[in-house]
LUMDRENBA-137700 format. One record per residue (C-alpha): residue number from 0; x, z, y. Coordinates in Angstrom, 1 decimal. Layout:
<rs>
resi NUM px X pz Z py Y .
...
</rs>
This chain:
<rs>
resi 0 px -24.1 pz -84.6 py -32.0 .
resi 1 px -23.9 pz -86.4 py -28.7 .
resi 2 px -26.2 pz -85.3 py -25.9 .
resi 3 px -26.8 pz -89.0 py -24.9 .
resi 4 px -27.7 pz -90.2 py -28.4 .
resi 5 px -31.3 pz -91.6 py -28.7 .
resi 6 px -33.3 pz -89.9 py -31.4 .
resi 7 px -36.9 pz -90.7 py -32.3 .
resi 8 px -39.6 pz -88.1 py -31.9 .
resi 9 px -41.0 pz -87.0 py -35.3 .
resi 10 px -44.6 pz -87.3 py -34.2 .
resi 11 px -44.8 pz -90.4 py -31.9 .
resi 12 px -41.6 pz -92.2 py -32.9 .
resi 13 px -40.5 pz -92.9 py -29.3 .
resi 14 px -36.8 pz -92.5 py -28.8 .
resi 15 px -35.5 pz -89.8 py -26.4 .
resi 16 px -32.1 pz -88.3 py -25.6 .
resi 17 px -31.4 pz -85.3 py -27.9 .
resi 18 px -31.6 pz -82.9 py -25.0 .
resi 19 px -35.2 pz -83.8 py -24.3 .
resi 20 px -36.3 pz -82.9 py -27.9 .
resi 21 px -37.0 pz -79.4 py -29.2 .
resi 22 px -35.5 pz -78.0 py -32.4 .
resi 23 px -38.3 pz -79.7 py -34.4 .
resi 24 px -37.4 pz -83.0 py -32.8 .
resi 25 px -40.7 pz -83.3 py -30.8 .
resi 26 px -40.7 pz -84.9 py -27.4 .
resi 27 px -42.3 pz -83.2 py -24.3 .
resi 28 px -45.4 pz -85.4 py -24.5 .
resi 29 px -46.1 pz -84.5 py -28.1 .
resi 30 px -45.4 pz -80.8 py -27.5 .
resi 31 px -48.0 pz -80.8 py -24.7 .
resi 32 px -50.5 pz -82.7 py -26.9 .
resi 33 px -50.1 pz -80.1 py -29.6 .
resi 34 px -50.5 pz -77.2 py -27.1 .
resi 35 px -53.7 pz -78.8 py -25.7 .
resi 36 px -55.1 pz -79.4 py -29.2 .
resi 37 px -54.4 pz -75.8 py -30.1 .
resi 38 px -56.1 pz -74.5 py -27.0 .
resi 39 px -59.1 pz -76.7 py -27.5 .
resi 40 px -59.5 pz -75.5 py -31.1 .
resi 41 px -59.4 pz -71.9 py -30.0 .
resi 42 px -62.0 pz -72.5 py -27.4 .
resi 43 px -64.2 pz -74.5 py -29.8 .
resi 44 px -63.8 pz -71.8 py -32.6 .
resi 45 px -63.0 pz -74.5 py -35.2 .
resi 46 px -60.0 pz -76.3 py -36.6 .
resi 47 px -56.8 pz -75.4 py -38.5 .
resi 48 px -55.2 pz -73.7 py -35.5 .
resi 49 px -58.2 pz -71.5 py -35.0 .
resi 50 px -58.5 pz -70.6 py -38.7 .
resi 51 px -54.8 pz -69.6 py -38.8 .
resi 52 px -55.3 pz -67.5 py -35.6 .
resi 53 px -58.4 pz -65.9 py -37.1 .
resi 54 px -56.6 pz -64.9 py -40.3 .
resi 55 px -53.8 pz -63.3 py -38.2 .
resi 56 px -56.3 pz -61.3 py -36.2 .
resi 57 px -58.1 pz -60.2 py -39.3 .
resi 58 px -54.8 pz -59.1 py -41.0 .
resi 59 px -53.8 pz -57.2 py -37.9 .
resi 60 px -57.2 pz -55.5 py -37.7 .
resi 61 px -56.9 pz -54.4 py -41.3 .
resi 62 px -53.6 pz -52.6 py -40.6 .
resi 63 px -55.3 pz -50.4 py -38.0 .
</rs>
């Protein structure tokens, strides 16, 4: 695949050069938005990211 080929982001649909997209084909702006959403959910103690994190912590604690 050419490095200069324009590919749409899977989340926002804006076209970017392939080298700016990650392996899941997300642009930098969408990756930052996902990271901020995740951090906010962890701080608020609600949302799907928080619930997944909580399940992981619970599973780890049960192994102790």
